[in-house]
KOLGU-4560 file (N, C-alpha, C; in nm, 3 decimals, padded with zeros to 5 digits):
<recs>
<n_xx: 04.426 n_yy: -04.086 n_zz: -03.556 ca_xx: 04.492 ca_yy: -04.209 ca_zz: -03.524 c_xx: 04.440 c_yy: -04.328 c_zz: -03.602 mol: A seq: 1 type: MET>
<n_xx: 04.320 n_yy: -04.313 n_zz: -03.651 ca_xx: 04.259 ca_yy: -04.426 ca_zz: -03.730 c_xx: 04.346 c_yy: -04.458 c_zz: -03.852 mol: A seq: 2 type: SER>
<n_xx: 04.422 n_yy: -04.360 n_zz: -03.902 ca_xx: 04.502 ca_yy: -04.385 ca_zz: -04.021 c_xx: 04.614 c_yy: -04.485 c_zz: -03.996 mol: A seq: 3 type: ASP>
<n_xx: 04.638 n_yy: -04.516 n_zz: -03.871 ca_xx: 04.742 ca_yy: -04.616 ca_zz: -03.840 c_xx: 04.685 c_yy: -04.760 c_zz: -03.851 mol: A seq: 4 type: MET>
<n_xx: 04.555 n_yy: -04.769 n_zz: -03.862 ca_xx: 04.491 ca_yy: -04.900 ca_zz: -03.866 c_xx: 04.429 c_yy: -04.924 c_zz: -04.007 mol: A seq: 5 type: LEU>
<n_xx: 04.511 n_yy: -04.913 n_zz: -04.106 ca_xx: 04.471 ca_yy: -04.937 ca_zz: -04.241 c_xx: 04.565 c_yy: -05.046 c_zz: -04.303 mol: A seq: 6 type: VAL>
<n_xx: 04.523 n_yy: -05.103 n_zz: -04.415 ca_xx: 04.606 ca_yy: -05.205 ca_zz: -04.479 c_xx: 04.695 c_yy: -05.139 c_zz: -04.582 mol: A seq: 7 type: ASP>
<n_xx: 04.786 n_yy: -05.057 n_zz: -04.533 ca_xx: 04.879 ca_yy: -04.987 ca_zz: -04.617 c_xx: 04.993 c_yy: -04.938 c_zz: -04.526 mol: A seq: 8 type: ASN>
<n_xx: 05.098 n_yy: -04.887 n_zz: -04.585 ca_xx: 05.211 ca_yy: -04.828 ca_zz: -04.507 c_xx: 05.160 c_yy: -04.708 c_zz: -04.437 mol: A seq: 9 type: GLU>
<n_xx: 05.193 n_yy: -04.691 n_zz: -04.312 ca_xx: 05.147 ca_yy: -04.582 ca_zz: -04.229 c_xx: 05.249 c_yy: -04.471 c_zz: -04.234 mol: A seq: 10 type: VAL>
<n_xx: 05.200 n_yy: -04.348 n_zz: -04.257 ca_xx: 05.284 ca_yy: -04.225 ca_zz: -04.249 c_xx: 05.267 c_yy: -04.169 c_zz: -04.112 mol: A seq: 11 type: ASP>
<n_xx: 05.350 n_yy: -04.215 n_zz: -04.018 ca_xx: 05.338 ca_yy: -04.171 ca_zz: -03.880 c_xx: 05.363 c_yy: -04.022 c_zz: -03.863 mol: A seq: 12 type: TYR>
<n_xx: 05.450 n_yy: -03.965 n_zz: -03.947 ca_xx: 05.473 ca_yy: -03.822 ca_zz: -03.941 c_xx: 05.345 c_yy: -03.745 c_zz: -03.969 mol: A seq: 13 type: ARG>
<n_xx: 05.269 n_yy: -03.792 n_zz: -04.070 ca_xx: 05.143 ca_yy: -03.726 ca_zz: -04.106 c_xx: 05.045 c_yy: -03.735 c_zz: -03.991 mol: A seq: 14 type: HIS>
<n_xx: 05.036 n_yy: -03.856 n_zz: -03.932 ca_xx: 04.942 ca_yy: -03.873 ca_zz: -03.819 c_xx: 04.984 c_yy: -03.780 c_zz: -03.706 mol: A seq: 15 type: VAL>
<n_xx: 05.111 n_yy: -03.772 n_zz: -03.676 ca_xx: 05.161 ca_yy: -03.684 ca_zz: -03.570 c_xx: 05.128 c_yy: -03.540 c_zz: -03.601 mol: A seq: 16 type: ALA>
<n_xx: 05.146 n_yy: -03.498 n_zz: -03.725 ca_xx: 05.116 ca_yy: -03.356 ca_zz: -03.760 c_xx: 04.968 c_yy: -03.330 c_zz: -03.742 mol: A seq: 17 type: GLU>
<n_xx: 04.881 n_yy: -03.424 n_zz: -03.781 ca_xx: 04.738 ca_yy: -03.406 ca_zz: -03.765 c_xx: 04.701 c_yy: -03.393 c_zz: -03.615 mol: A seq: 18 type: GLN>
<n_xx: 04.760 n_yy: -03.477 n_zz: -03.532 ca_xx: 04.735 ca_yy: -03.473 ca_zz: -03.389 c_xx: 04.783 c_yy: -03.342 c_zz: -03.330 mol: A seq: 19 type: LEU>
<n_xx: 04.900 n_yy: -03.296 n_zz: -03.369 ca_xx: 04.952 ca_yy: -03.168 ca_zz: -03.318 c_xx: 04.862 c_yy: -03.054 c_zz: -03.363 mol: A seq: 20 type: VAL>
<n_xx: 04.815 n_yy: -03.060 n_zz: -03.485 ca_xx: 04.731 ca_yy: -02.954 ca_zz: -03.542 c_xx: 04.597 c_yy: -02.951 c_zz: -03.473 mol: A seq: 21 type: ARG>
<n_xx: 04.535 n_yy: -03.067 n_zz: -03.455 ca_xx: 04.394 ca_yy: -03.076 ca_zz: -03.408 c_xx: 04.375 c_yy: -03.104 c_zz: -03.260 mol: A seq: 22 type: HIS>
<n_xx: 04.482 n_yy: -03.152 n_zz: -03.195 ca_xx: 04.473 ca_yy: -03.191 ca_zz: -03.050 c_xx: 04.594 c_yy: -03.133 c_zz: -02.979 mol: A seq: 23 type: CYS>
<n_xx: 04.626 n_yy: -03.009 n_zz: -03.008 ca_xx: 04.750 ca_yy: -02.944 ca_zz: -02.958 c_xx: 04.762 c_yy: -02.945 c_zz: -02.805 mol: A seq: 24 type: ALA>
<n_xx: 04.651 n_yy: -02.940 n_zz: -02.739 ca_xx: 04.654 ca_yy: -02.928 ca_zz: -02.594 c_xx: 04.642 c_yy: -03.062 c_zz: -02.521 mol: A seq: 25 type: ASN>
<n_xx: 04.635 n_yy: -03.171 n_zz: -02.596 ca_xx: 04.625 ca_yy: -03.302 ca_zz: -02.533 c_xx: 04.764 c_yy: -03.352 c_zz: -02.499 mol: A seq: 26 type: MET>
<n_xx: 04.791 n_yy: -03.383 n_zz: -02.373 ca_xx: 04.926 ca_yy: -03.440 ca_zz: -02.336 c_xx: 04.944 c_yy: -03.577 c_zz: -02.395 mol: A seq: 27 type: PRO>
<n_xx: 05.067 n_yy: -03.619 n_zz: -02.412 ca_xx: 05.098 ca_yy: -03.751 ca_zz: -02.465 c_xx: 05.031 c_yy: -03.867 c_zz: -02.391 mol: A seq: 28 type: LEU>
<n_xx: 05.027 n_yy: -03.866 n_zz: -02.259 ca_xx: 04.959 ca_yy: -03.978 ca_zz: -02.191 c_xx: 04.812 c_yy: -03.987 c_zz: -02.225 mol: A seq: 29 type: PRO>
<n_xx: 04.746 n_yy: -03.874 n_zz: -02.255 ca_xx: 04.605 ca_yy: -03.879 ca_zz: -02.287 c_xx: 04.587 c_yy: -03.933 c_zz: -02.432 mol: A seq: 30 type: MET>
<n_xx: 04.677 n_yy: -03.890 n_zz: -02.523 ca_xx: 04.673 ca_yy: -03.943 ca_zz: -02.656 c_xx: 04.700 c_yy: -04.097 c_zz: -02.657 mol: A seq: 31 type: LEU>
<n_xx: 04.789 n_yy: -04.136 n_zz: -02.576 ca_xx: 04.822 ca_yy: -04.280 ca_zz: -02.568 c_xx: 04.698 c_yy: -04.358 c_zz: -02.513 mol: A seq: 32 type: LYS>
<n_xx: 04.630 n_yy: -04.303 n_zz: -02.413 ca_xx: 04.513 ca_yy: -04.366 ca_zz: -02.359 c_xx: 04.401 c_yy: -04.377 c_zz: -02.463 mol: A seq: 33 type: GLN>
<n_xx: 04.384 n_yy: -04.272 n_zz: -02.543 ca_xx: 04.280 ca_yy: -04.278 ca_zz: -02.651 c_xx: 04.312 c_yy: -04.386 c_zz: -02.752 mol: A seq: 34 type: VAL>
<n_xx: 04.442 n_yy: -04.396 n_zz: -02.788 ca_xx: 04.481 ca_yy: -04.504 ca_zz: -02.881 c_xx: 04.453 c_yy: -04.641 c_zz: -02.820 mol: A seq: 35 type: LEU>
<n_xx: 04.496 n_yy: -04.666 n_zz: -02.699 ca_xx: 04.486 ca_yy: -04.797 ca_zz: -02.634 c_xx: 04.340 c_yy: -04.830 c_zz: -02.600 mol: A seq: 36 type: TYR>
<n_xx: 04.263 n_yy: -04.735 n_zz: -02.554 ca_xx: 04.130 ca_yy: -04.763 ca_zz: -02.498 c_xx: 04.014 c_yy: -04.737 c_zz: -02.588 mol: A seq: 37 type: ASP>
<n_xx: 04.036 n_yy: -04.657 n_zz: -02.693 ca_xx: 03.924 ca_yy: -04.622 ca_zz: -02.783 c_xx: 03.946 c_yy: -04.661 c_zz: -02.928 mol: A seq: 38 type: GLU>
<n_xx: 04.054 n_yy: -04.607 n_zz: -02.986 ca_xx: 04.077 ca_yy: -04.624 ca_zz: -03.131 c_xx: 04.110 c_yy: -04.772 c_zz: -03.164 mol: A seq: 39 type: VAL>
<n_xx: 04.210 n_yy: -04.827 n_zz: -03.098 ca_xx: 04.253 ca_yy: -04.961 ca_zz: -03.133 c_xx: 04.136 c_yy: -05.063 c_zz: -03.107 mol: A seq: 40 type: THR>
<n_xx: 04.068 n_yy: -05.057 n_zz: -02.993 ca_xx: 03.961 ca_yy: -05.152 ca_zz: -02.972 c_xx: 03.846 c_yy: -05.141 c_zz: -03.072 mol: A seq: 41 type: PRO>
<n_xx: 03.815 n_yy: -05.017 n_zz: -03.114 ca_xx: 03.705 ca_yy: -04.995 ca_zz: -03.204 c_xx: 03.739 c_yy: -05.034 c_zz: -03.347 mol: A seq: 42 type: ALA>
<n_xx: 03.861 n_yy: -05.020 n_zz: -03.388 ca_xx: 03.900 ca_yy: -05.041 ca_zz: -03.529 c_xx: 03.998 c_yy: -05.156 c_zz: -03.550 mol: A seq: 43 type: LEU>
<n_xx: 04.060 n_yy: -05.202 n_zz: -03.443 ca_xx: 04.167 ca_yy: -05.304 ca_zz: -03.456 c_xx: 04.124 c_yy: -05.435 c_zz: -03.514 mol: A seq: 44 type: GLY>
<n_xx: 04.001 n_yy: -05.477 n_zz: -03.488 ca_xx: 03.953 ca_yy: -05.604 ca_zz: -03.537 c_xx: 03.944 c_yy: -05.605 c_zz: -03.690 mol: A seq: 45 type: GLY>
<n_xx: 03.897 n_yy: -05.495 n_zz: -03.744 ca_xx: 03.882 ca_yy: -05.482 ca_zz: -03.889 c_xx: 04.024 c_yy: -05.475 c_zz: -03.954 mol: A seq: 46 type: ILE>
<n_xx: 04.116 n_yy: -05.406 n_zz: -03.888 ca_xx: 04.249 ca_yy: -05.389 ca_zz: -03.940 c_xx: 04.328 c_yy: -05.521 c_zz: -03.936 mol: A seq: 47 type: ALA>
<n_xx: 04.291 n_yy: -05.611 n_zz: -03.852 ca_xx: 04.362 ca_yy: -05.737 ca_zz: -03.835 c_xx: 04.307 c_yy: -05.849 c_zz: -03.926 mol: A seq: 48 type: MET>
<n_xx: 04.198 n_yy: -05.823 n_zz: -04.000 ca_xx: 04.147 ca_yy: -05.926 ca_zz: -04.089 c_xx: 04.243 c_yy: -05.953 c_zz: -04.205 mol: A seq: 49 type: THR>
<n_xx: 04.237 n_yy: -06.069 n_zz: -04.267 ca_xx: 04.328 ca_yy: -06.102 ca_zz: -04.377 c_xx: 04.320 c_yy: -06.003 c_zz: -04.492 mol: A seq: 50 type: PRO>
<n_xx: 04.201 n_yy: -05.954 n_zz: -04.526 ca_xx: 04.185 ca_yy: -05.857 ca_zz: -04.630 c_xx: 04.096 c_yy: -05.742 c_zz: -04.579 mol: A seq: 51 type: ALA>
<n_xx: 04.154 n_yy: -05.651 n_zz: -04.502 ca_xx: 04.080 ca_yy: -05.541 ca_zz: -04.444 c_xx: 04.008 c_yy: -05.457 c_zz: -04.551 mol: A seq: 52 type: PRO>
<n_xx: 03.888 n_yy: -05.410 n_zz: -04.523 ca_xx: 03.821 ca_yy: -05.329 ca_zz: -04.620 c_xx: 03.872 c_yy: -05.188 c_zz: -04.630 mol: A seq: 53 type: PRO>
<n_xx: 03.950 n_yy: -05.146 n_zz: -04.532 ca_xx: 04.004 ca_yy: -05.008 ca_zz: -04.528 c_xx: 04.149 c_yy: -05.012 c_zz: -04.570 mol: A seq: 54 type: VAL>
<n_xx: 04.181 n_yy: -04.955 n_zz: -04.687 ca_xx: 04.318 ca_yy: -04.957 ca_zz: -04.738 c_xx: 04.394 c_yy: -04.830 c_zz: -04.722 mol: A seq: 55 type: TRP>
<n_xx: 04.328 n_yy: -04.718 n_zz: -04.741 ca_xx: 04.399 ca_yy: -04.590 ca_zz: -04.741 c_xx: 04.365 c_yy: -04.507 c_zz: -04.618 mol: A seq: 56 type: LEU>
<n_xx: 04.240 n_yy: -04.489 n_zz: -04.592 ca_xx: 04.198 ca_yy: -04.409 ca_zz: -04.477 c_xx: 04.055 c_yy: -04.441 c_zz: -04.436 mol: A seq: 57 type: MET>
<n_xx: 04.029 n_yy: -04.422 n_zz: -04.309 ca_xx: 03.895 ca_yy: -04.440 ca_zz: -04.259 c_xx: 03.808 c_yy: -04.315 c_zz: -04.286 mol: A seq: 58 type: TRP>
<n_xx: 03.683 n_yy: -04.338 n_zz: -04.306 ca_xx: 03.587 ca_yy: -04.227 ca_zz: -04.316 c_xx: 03.576 c_yy: -04.171 c_zz: -04.173 mol: A seq: 59 type: ASP>
<n_xx: 03.600 n_yy: -04.041 n_zz: -04.152 ca_xx: 03.589 ca_yy: -03.983 ca_zz: -04.019 c_xx: 03.458 c_yy: -04.010 c_zz: -03.946 mol: A seq: 60 type: PRO>
<n_xx: 03.349 n_yy: -04.003 n_zz: -04.023 ca_xx: 03.217 ca_yy: -04.026 ca_zz: -03.959 c_xx: 03.203 c_yy: -04.171 c_zz: -03.911 mol: A seq: 61 type: ASP>
<n_xx: 03.261 n_yy: -04.265 n_zz: -03.985 ca_xx: 03.256 ca_yy: -04.405 ca_zz: -03.945 c_xx: 03.342 c_yy: -04.425 c_zz: -03.820 mol: A seq: 62 type: GLU>
<n_xx: 03.456 n_yy: -04.361 n_zz: -03.811 ca_xx: 03.543 ca_yy: -04.376 ca_zz: -03.692 c_xx: 03.464 c_yy: -04.322 c_zz: -03.570 mol: A seq: 63 type: VAL>
<n_xx: 03.408 n_yy: -04.204 n_zz: -03.580 ca_xx: 03.332 ca_yy: -04.148 ca_zz: -03.470 c_xx: 03.218 c_yy: -04.241 c_zz: -03.432 mol: A seq: 64 type: ILE>
<n_xx: 03.148 n_yy: -04.292 n_zz: -03.529 ca_xx: 03.037 ca_yy: -04.383 ca_zz: -03.501 c_xx: 03.083 c_yy: -04.508 c_zz: -03.431 mol: A seq: 65 type: SER>
<n_xx: 03.186 n_yy: -04.572 n_zz: -03.480 ca_xx: 03.237 ca_yy: -04.698 ca_zz: -03.421 c_xx: 03.285 c_yy: -04.673 c_zz: -03.276 mol: A seq: 66 type: ARG>
<n_xx: 03.364 n_yy: -04.567 n_zz: -03.255 ca_xx: 03.416 ca_yy: -04.542 ca_zz: -03.119 c_xx: 03.302 c_yy: -04.507 c_zz: -03.027 mol: A seq: 67 type: VAL>
<n_xx: 03.217 n_yy: -04.420 n_zz: -03.070 ca_xx: 03.103 ca_yy: -04.378 ca_zz: -02.984 c_xx: 03.017 c_yy: -04.495 c_zz: -02.945 mol: A seq: 68 type: SER>
<n_xx: 02.984 n_yy: -04.577 n_zz: -03.042 ca_xx: 02.904 ca_yy: -04.697 ca_zz: -03.020 c_xx: 02.968 c_yy: -04.789 c_zz: -02.919 mol: A seq: 69 type: SER>
<n_xx: 03.099 n_yy: -04.814 n_zz: -02.937 ca_xx: 03.169 ca_yy: -04.897 ca_zz: -02.844 c_xx: 03.171 c_yy: -04.841 c_zz: -02.701 mol: A seq: 70 type: MET>
<n_xx: 03.190 n_yy: -04.712 n_zz: -02.689 ca_xx: 03.196 ca_yy: -04.649 ca_zz: -02.555 c_xx: 03.058 c_yy: -04.652 c_zz: -02.492 mol: A seq: 71 type: LEU>
<n_xx: 02.951 n_yy: -04.633 n_zz: -02.566 ca_xx: 02.814 ca_yy: -04.640 ca_zz: -02.508 c_xx: 02.790 c_yy: -04.783 c_zz: -02.464 mol: A seq: 72 type: VAL>
<n_xx: 02.821 n_yy: -04.881 n_zz: -02.546 ca_xx: 02.800 ca_yy: -05.024 ca_zz: -02.510 c_xx: 02.885 c_yy: -05.059 c_zz: -02.388 mol: A seq: 73 type: ARG>
<n_xx: 03.008 n_yy: -05.015 n_zz: -02.383 ca_xx: 03.093 ca_yy: -05.043 ca_zz: -02.272 c_xx: 03.038 c_yy: -04.988 c_zz: -02.140 mol: A seq: 74 type: ARG>
<n_xx: 02.977 n_yy: -04.872 n_zz: -02.146 ca_xx: 02.920 ca_yy: -04.804 ca_zz: -02.029 c_xx: 02.790 c_yy: -04.868 c_zz: -01.987 mol: A seq: 75 type: GLU>
<n_xx: 02.713 n_yy: -04.917 n_zz: -02.083 ca_xx: 02.577 ca_yy: -04.961 ca_zz: -02.049 c_xx: 02.567 c_yy: -05.113 c_zz: -02.023 mol: A seq: 76 type: SER>
<n_xx: 02.665 n_yy: -05.192 n_zz: -02.058 ca_xx: 02.653 ca_yy: -05.336 ca_zz: -02.042 c_xx: 02.772 c_yy: -05.393 c_zz: -01.971 mol: A seq: 77 type: SER>
<n_xx: 02.746 n_yy: -05.453 n_zz: -01.858 ca_xx: 02.849 ca_yy: -05.517 ca_zz: -01.778 c_xx: 02.921 c_yy: -05.625 c_zz: -01.858 mol: A seq: 78 type: PHE>
<n_xx: 02.845 n_yy: -05.710 n_zz: -01.925 ca_xx: 02.905 ca_yy: -05.817 ca_zz: -02.002 c_xx: 02.986 c_yy: -05.770 c_zz: -02.123 mol: A seq: 79 type: PHE>
<n_xx: 02.933 n_yy: -05.661 n_zz: -02.189 ca_xx: 03.010 ca_yy: -05.604 ca_zz: -02.300 c_xx: 03.140 c_yy: -05.548 c_zz: -02.246 mol: A seq: 80 type: TYR>
<n_xx: 03.136 n_yy: -05.481 n_zz: -02.134 ca_xx: 03.258 ca_yy: -05.426 ca_zz: -02.071 c_xx: 03.361 c_yy: -05.528 c_zz: -02.044 mol: A seq: 81 type: ARG>
<n_xx: 03.322 n_yy: -05.647 n_zz: -01.992 ca_xx: 03.414 ca_yy: -05.753 ca_zz: -01.967 c_xx: 03.476 c_yy: -05.802 c_zz: -02.096 mol: A seq: 82 type: ILE>
<n_xx: 03.395 n_yy: -05.824 n_zz: -02.200 ca_xx: 03.447 ca_yy: -05.867 ca_zz: -02.327 c_xx: 03.534 c_yy: -05.761 c_zz: -02.393 mol: A seq: 83 type: GLY>
<n_xx: 03.496 n_yy: -05.637 n_zz: -02.376 ca_xx: 03.580 ca_yy: -05.527 ca_zz: -02.434 c_xx: 03.713 c_yy: -05.517 c_zz: -02.361 mol: A seq: 84 type: ASN>
<n_xx: 03.713 n_yy: -05.538 n_zz: -02.229 ca_xx: 03.841 ca_yy: -05.538 ca_zz: -02.156 c_xx: 03.932 c_yy: -05.648 c_zz: -02.204 mol: A seq: 85 type: ASN>
<n_xx: 03.876 n_yy: -05.765 n_zz: -02.227 ca_xx: 03.954 ca_yy: -05.876 ca_zz: -02.281 c_xx: 04.009 c_yy: -05.846 c_zz: -02.424 mol: A seq: 86 type: LEU>
<n_xx: 03.922 n_yy: -05.783 n_zz: -02.502 ca_xx: 03.963 ca_yy: -05.744 ca_zz: -02.638 c_xx: 04.074 c_yy: -05.641 c_zz: -02.636 mol: A seq: 87 type: TRP>
<n_xx: 04.065 n_yy: -05.543 n_zz: -02.544 ca_xx: 04.172 ca_yy: -05.442 ca_zz: -02.531 c_xx: 04.301 c_yy: -05.509 c_zz: -02.487 mol: A seq: 88 type: ARG>
<n_xx: 04.291 n_yy: -05.603 n_zz: -02.398 ca_xx: 04.412 ca_yy: -05.675 ca_zz: -02.353 c_xx: 04.475 c_yy: -05.751 c_zz: -02.469 mol: A seq: 89 type: LEU>
<n_xx: 04.393 n_yy: -05.815 n_zz: -02.554 ca_xx: 04.438 ca_yy: -05.885 ca_zz: -02.669 c_xx: 04.510 c_yy: -05.794 c_zz: -02.770 mol: A seq: 90 type: HIS>
<n_xx: 04.457 n_yy: -05.670 n_zz: -02.782 ca_xx: 04.514 ca_yy: -05.576 ca_zz: -02.879 c_xx: 04.629 c_yy: -05.489 c_zz: -02.823 mol: A seq: 91 type: LEU>
<n_xx: 04.670 n_yy: -05.516 n_zz: -02.699 ca_xx: 04.764 ca_yy: -05.430 ca_zz: -02.630 c_xx: 04.902 c_yy: -05.425 c_zz: -02.710 mol: A seq: 92 type: ARG>
<n_xx: 04.947 n_yy: -05.536 n_zz: -02.760 ca_xx: 05.075 ca_yy: -05.538 ca_zz: -02.828 c_xx: 05.066 c_yy: -05.456 c_zz: -02.961 mol: A seq: 93 type: SER>
<n_xx: 04.949 n_yy: -05.466 n_zz: -03.031 ca_xx: 04.932 ca_yy: -05.386 ca_zz: -03.149 c_xx: 04.936 c_yy: -05.239 c_zz: -03.116 mol: A seq: 94 type: LEU>
<n_xx: 04.861 n_yy: -05.200 n_zz: -03.014 ca_xx: 04.857 ca_yy: -05.057 ca_zz: -02.969 c_xx: 04.997 c_yy: -05.013 c_zz: -02.925 mol: A seq: 95 type: ALA>
<n_xx: 05.068 n_yy: -05.099 n_zz: -02.858 ca_xx: 05.204 ca_yy: -05.063 ca_zz: -02.813 c_xx: 05.296 c_yy: -05.034 c_zz: -02.933 mol: A seq: 96 type: ARG>
<n_xx: 05.290 n_yy: -05.121 n_zz: -03.032 ca_xx: 05.373 ca_yy: -05.101 ca_zz: -03.153 c_xx: 05.336 c_yy: -04.967 c_zz: -03.223 mol: A seq: 97 type: ASP>
<n_xx: 05.208 n_yy: -04.949 n_zz: -03.237 ca_xx: 05.161 ca_yy: -04.823 ca_zz: -03.302 c_xx: 05.206 c_yy: -04.700 c_zz: -03.223 mol: A seq: 98 type: LEU>
<n_xx: 05.193 n_yy: -04.713 n_zz: -03.091 ca_xx: 05.227 ca_yy: -04.595 ca_zz: -03.003 c_xx: 05.378 c_yy: -04.566 c_zz: -03.013 mol: A seq: 99 type: TRP>
<n_xx: 05.458 n_yy: -04.668 n_zz: -03.009 ca_xx: 05.605 ca_yy: -04.646 ca_zz: -03.014 c_xx: 05.644 c_yy: -04.568 c_zz: -03.141 mol: A seq: 100 type: CYS>
<n_xx: 05.589 n_yy: -04.607 n_zz: -03.250 ca_xx: 05.620 ca_yy: -04.536 ca_zz: -03.376 c_xx: 05.562 c_yy: -04.394 c_zz: -03.376 mol: A seq: 101 type: SER>
<n_xx: 05.440 n_yy: -04.384 n_zz: -03.327 ca_xx: 05.373 ca_yy: -04.253 ca_zz: -03.326 c_xx: 05.439 c_yy: -04.154 c_zz: -03.230 mol: A seq: 102 type: LEU>
<n_xx: 05.471 n_yy: -04.204 n_zz: -03.111 ca_xx: 05.526 ca_yy: -04.119 ca_zz: -03.006 c_xx: 05.657 c_yy: -04.052 c_zz: -03.057 mol: A seq: 103 type: GLU>
<n_xx: 05.741 n_yy: -04.128 n_zz: -03.123 ca_xx: 05.864 ca_yy: -04.072 ca_zz: -03.175 c_xx: 05.835 c_yy: -03.957 c_zz: -03.271 mol: A seq: 104 type: GLU>
<n_xx: 05.741 n_yy: -03.973 n_zz: -03.359 ca_xx: 05.705 ca_yy: -03.867 ca_zz: -03.453 c_xx: 05.640 c_yy: -03.751 c_zz: -03.383 mol: A seq: 105 type: GLU>
<n_xx: 05.553 n_yy: -03.778 n_zz: -03.286 ca_xx: 05.488 ca_yy: -03.668 ca_zz: -03.210 c_xx: 05.592 c_yy: -03.580 c_zz: -03.141 mol: A seq: 106 type: LEU>
<n_xx: 05.692 n_yy: -03.642 n_zz: -03.077 ca_xx: 05.791 ca_yy: -03.566 ca_zz: -03.011 c_xx: 05.873 c_yy: -03.483 c_zz: -03.110 mol: A seq: 107 type: LEU>
<n_xx: 05.901 n_yy: -03.538 n_zz: -03.228 ca_xx: 05.976 ca_yy: -03.463 ca_zz: -03.330 c_xx: 05.892 c_yy: -03.346 c_zz: -03.380 mol: A seq: 108 type: TRP>
<n_xx: 05.765 n_yy: -03.368 n_zz: -03.412 ca_xx: 05.679 ca_yy: -03.262 ca_zz: -03.464 c_xx: 05.662 c_yy: -03.152 c_zz: -03.359 mol: A seq: 109 type: VAL>
<n_xx: 05.639 n_yy: -03.192 n_zz: -03.235 ca_xx: 05.620 ca_yy: -03.091 ca_zz: -03.129 c_xx: 05.749 c_yy: -03.010 c_zz: -03.109 mol: A seq: 110 type: ARG>
<n_xx: 05.865 n_yy: -03.070 n_zz: -03.123 ca_xx: 05.991 ca_yy: -03.000 ca_zz: -03.107 c_xx: 06.027 c_yy: -02.912 c_zz: -03.226 mol: A seq: 111 type: ALA>
<n_xx: 05.992 n_yy: -02.955 n_zz: -03.347 ca_xx: 06.036 ca_yy: -02.890 ca_zz: -03.466 c_xx: 05.926 c_yy: -02.810 c_zz: -03.541 mol: A seq: 112 type: ASN>
<n_xx: 05.804 n_yy: -02.824 n_zz: -03.497 ca_xx: 05.694 ca_yy: -02.754 ca_zz: -03.568 c_xx: 05.634 c_yy: -02.837 c_zz: -03.679 mol: A seq: 113 type: GLY>
<n_xx: 05.529 n_yy: -02.784 n_zz: -03.736 ca_xx: 05.451 ca_yy: -02.858 ca_zz: -03.841 c_xx: 05.516 c_yy: -02.855 c_zz: -03.976 mol: A seq: 114 type: LEU>
<n_xx: 05.598 n_yy: -02.759 n_zz: -04.007 ca_xx: 05.658 ca_yy: -02.751 ca_zz: -04.139 c_xx: 05.768 c_yy: -02.854 c_zz: -04.153 mol: A seq: 115 type: ASP>
<n_xx: 05.768 n_yy: -02.922 n_zz: -04.264 ca_xx: 05.870 ca_yy: -03.025 ca_zz: -04.288 c_xx: 05.996 c_yy: -02.965 c_zz: -04.329 mol: A seq: 116 type: ARG>
</recs>
């Protein structure tokens, strides 16, 4: 999902294919929750800067590190959790736009298979 938060045109079909391939057993509501509550809050700020440093794709290790760090801080600090909740609320429209485009492709890929 991190590929949707880059400074370039997003290939939603490719993201959907990767999710179907690697997260086949995750239901759509769970994928949506991960996008809204983990991926967008951890990476959205960088993607929204005027000249984001990530143009083509995120380094998978950096994504895992950023999301994990955010989740640990959210769990361990009451004040961070409040700030993070406000940040997630602020990013809700971005996540909603991303999800609408991704969900359409996910449904198509799940119905038609991975081969184009």
